[in-house]
N, C-alpha and C positions, 0 to 999 in steps of 0.2 A: 504493500500500500504506500509505503514511504517513497519507493522509487517512482510509482505512478504519479504521486503528488509532485515530485521534483520535475518529472518530464512535463507535466501539465503547466507548472509555473514557468518552466523554460520556454515552452511554446507560447504561453500567454504574454510573457515579457517581450519575446521577439516579435510577436504580432503587434504589440503596442508600439514597439520601435519602428516597425515598417510603416504603420499608419502615420506616425509622427514624421518620418522621413519624407513621405509624399506631401504632407502639409508644408514642411519646410521648403521642398522643391517648388511647390505651387507659389509660396510667398516669394521665393527668390526669383521665379520667372516673372511674377507681377512687378516687383520693384526693380529688378535688374534689366528687364526687357529682353531676355534671351530665352531660347527654348531648351531648357535643360532636360526635359522629358525625352526629347529626341537628341540625346547628348552626343551622338556620333557626328552631328552636323558640323561641329567646330571643336578645336582643341580646348578653347576656353570653356565651352559647355561640358566637355569631358572632365576637365579638371575641377570645375565647380561641383559637378555631379558627384565625383569621387570624394571631394572634401565634405560635402553635406552627408552623404551616405555613411561614411566611416566615422565622421565626427559624431553623428547621431548614435550610431551603433556603439561606439566606444564609451562615450560619456554618459549616455542614458543608462547603459548597463552598469557603469560605475555608480551612478546616483541611486540605482535600484538595488545595488548589491546587498545592503543591509536588510532591506525589506524582503528580498528574495531568500537570503540566508535564514532569516527568522522563520519563514514559512516552509522552507524546504526541509528543515531539520526539526526534530522534536526537542527544541531547546528550552531551557528553563533559566530565567533571569535571576541572578544573585544580586540582592541589594543589601544595604546596611541593616535593614530590619531583620534579615534572615541570619545574621552572623551567629547568634546563639544556638541556632538549630542546625548549623552546618558541621560537617566532619572537619577534622584538622586540616586535611588537604584542600578541601573546598574553601575554608577560611584563609589558608595560605594563598590560594589563587586570588581571592579578592584583595587581600592585603598587598600582594605583590603588584597587581595592576594599579591599586590606589597609590602605593609608594612611588612607583616608577613614573606615573603620570604627574604626581605632585612634584617630584624632583625635576621633571622635564618642563613644567609650566604649562601643561595642557589640561583640558577638561578630561576627567576620568572616563575612559571607554566603558561601555556597557560590558558586563561580564556574564557570560552564558555557559551553561553546561548542557550537553546533549547526550542522550542515550545512544551509544554505538559501540560495537565490538572492534571498530577500527581505531588504531592508535593515532589520533589526529588532533591538530589544533590549527586554528586559522584566525586571521584578523581581516576585517574588511571595513571600508570607510570611503567617504568622499572627501572629508577634511580631517585634520588631526583632532579637532574638537567634536567630531561626530563619528566616532569609531566604535568598533565592536571586537571583542576578543572571545572566542569560543573554544572550549576544550571538551574532548570526548570523555565519557566515563571510563573507558578502557585505559586511556592515558593516565587519568588520575589514579586509578586503581593499581596500575602496573609500575608506575614510576615512583621513585622516592622523592623526598622534598627538594633535594638539591637538583635533581633532574627536572622537576617541574619548574624550578626557578629559571633554569637556562632556556626552557621552552618559552616561558612567558617573556623573558628578556628578549628572545629572538623575535617574537611576534610584535612586541612593543617597539623594537628597532625598526621593523618594517613601517609601522605607523609614523614614527618620528622622522623617518627618512622620506616620507611621501611616496613610498614605493609603488602603491597601487596607481597613484596619479601619474607618476613618470612612466610606468608600464602602459597605462592607457594612452598617454601622449605618443609613446613610441609606436604602439599598435596603430593609432590613427594615422601617423605620418607614413609608416611603412605600407599599410593597406591602401592608403590614398594613391601612393605611387605605383603600387601593383596594378590597381584598376586603370590608372591613367596610362601607364606604359603599355599595358596589354591592348587597350583600345587604340592608342596611337599606332602601334605596330600593326594591329589588325586593319586599321584604316589604310595604311600604306600597302599592305598585302592586297586588300580589296581593290584599291585603285590600280595597282599593277596588273592584276589578272583581268580586270574589266577592260583594260586598254588592249589586251590581246585576244580576249575570248568573250563571247556573249552567251555561252551555254548556260543552261538553267542552274547548274551546280555552282557557278561563280557567285550567285547571290548568297550562298552559304559560307563563302570564304571568311567573311568578317566574323560570323558567329563561331565558326570552328576555331579560327586562329585565336580569337579573344578568350574563348573558354580554355584552350590548351595553355595559353600564356598565363591566364589566371592561376592555373594549377602549378605551372613551373615556377613562376615568379613568387607565388605564395610560399612554396616550399623553400626557395632561396631566402625569402624574407623571414621565414620562421627561424632560420639559422641565426639571423641577427637578433631577433626577439629573444630566443632561448639563450643566446650568449649573455644578453643583458640580464635575463632572469637569473642565470648562474652567478653573474657578477653581484647582483643585489643580495643573493643568499650569503655570499662571502662577507659582504658589508654588514648584513644583519647579524651574522655570527660575531663579527668584531664588535658591533654595537652591544650585543648581549654580554660579551666578555667584559665590557666596561661596567655593566651593571652587577654581574655576579662573579667576576673574576675569570681570567683566561684559563686557569687550571680547571676550574669548575666546569667551564664551557667545554673544554677538551674531554673531561671525564664524562660529561653528558653525551657527547657524540660517540665516544668509545662504548658507552652503555648501549646506545642504539645499534652500534655495529655488532655487539655481542647478541643483542636481541635477534638480529637478522641471521647470524651464524647458527644460533640454536633453534631458529624457527624451522618447521618442517613443511606442513601443508599450508601454513598461514602466511607465507611470504607475500602473497597477493595483498593481504591486509596491510602489511608493513609498507607497501608501496605508497600508501597515502601519506606517510611521513617521508617519502622519497628516500627510503633506505634501500640501497641496491649495491650490488657488487660492481666491479669495473665492467664496462660494456665490452663484449668480446670483439665488436666491430667498432672502429673509431668513428664511423659514420653515424652510428646510433647516438654516440655521445654528443654530437652536434645538436641533436634535437631534445636533449635532456633539459628539463626546467631547473633541476637542482644538481649541483656537483656531487661527485662521489664522496662518501663519508671520509675516506682516506685523504682525499684532496682538501676537504674542509678542515680536517684535523691538522694537516701539514700547514695550511694557510694560517691557522691560529698560532701554531708553534713559532712561525716566522713573524707574527704580528707584534709590533711594538706600539704601545699607547702613545 
């Protein structure tokens, strides 16, 4: 039921984004006086179309991320009134988020716990002062207090570094140029073939080339996005080490590594925490959103405050 709910929310969110995109396109056509709906008519139209589509998709998804997360998971809010009824680890979770946000001068993020057998924690937000930190029950039950500290420090570092916003900006820029370049090249191919051949299949050149280039350029663009994702994970580890200490951070990552090594059939669950061994093929590593644990540990050992 939970999976059906998540799929429904995903489809609903994307449908709302599509509707809003066409509203924005209609407004842009009205005020700019160009026909963006038939965006292949000019390079300016193509570029504005790509900007609007991916700006809407990226930033509306970001703005809705908290709303979606709250409804996609069976999560329970922890507030100050609940502290006397919480377990020691749940109280530690609340106190950590309170302390780190207070020390960093931001409004305290909402703290949530959700029922799950996956060892996971995540943060989502549109601004530093409107954020959310959520932790699974499995993580709280299986990790000791020091390990919980570095997990929360890591998530708080993401919030303080505006990582979701910078990732959204990067996705917007990259996807805009993917759409723009694929349409420009498809236009050139279409013009070339029409010059030499008027067969019925020539009318499909534009669509075939643009679709193929969308796929190829998106794959290449994903390498850039995933590289930045790995980079921000290193920075979040470093940020967490400032909060909880470098040695504690390294110990926490080594604990995750041991969890993976001793896991048997549950390795797929550990993937939610991005716990993995070295990729056998270097090409796969280019598309990984998180660095390998050994690389993260080595980065922290070489890190100086």
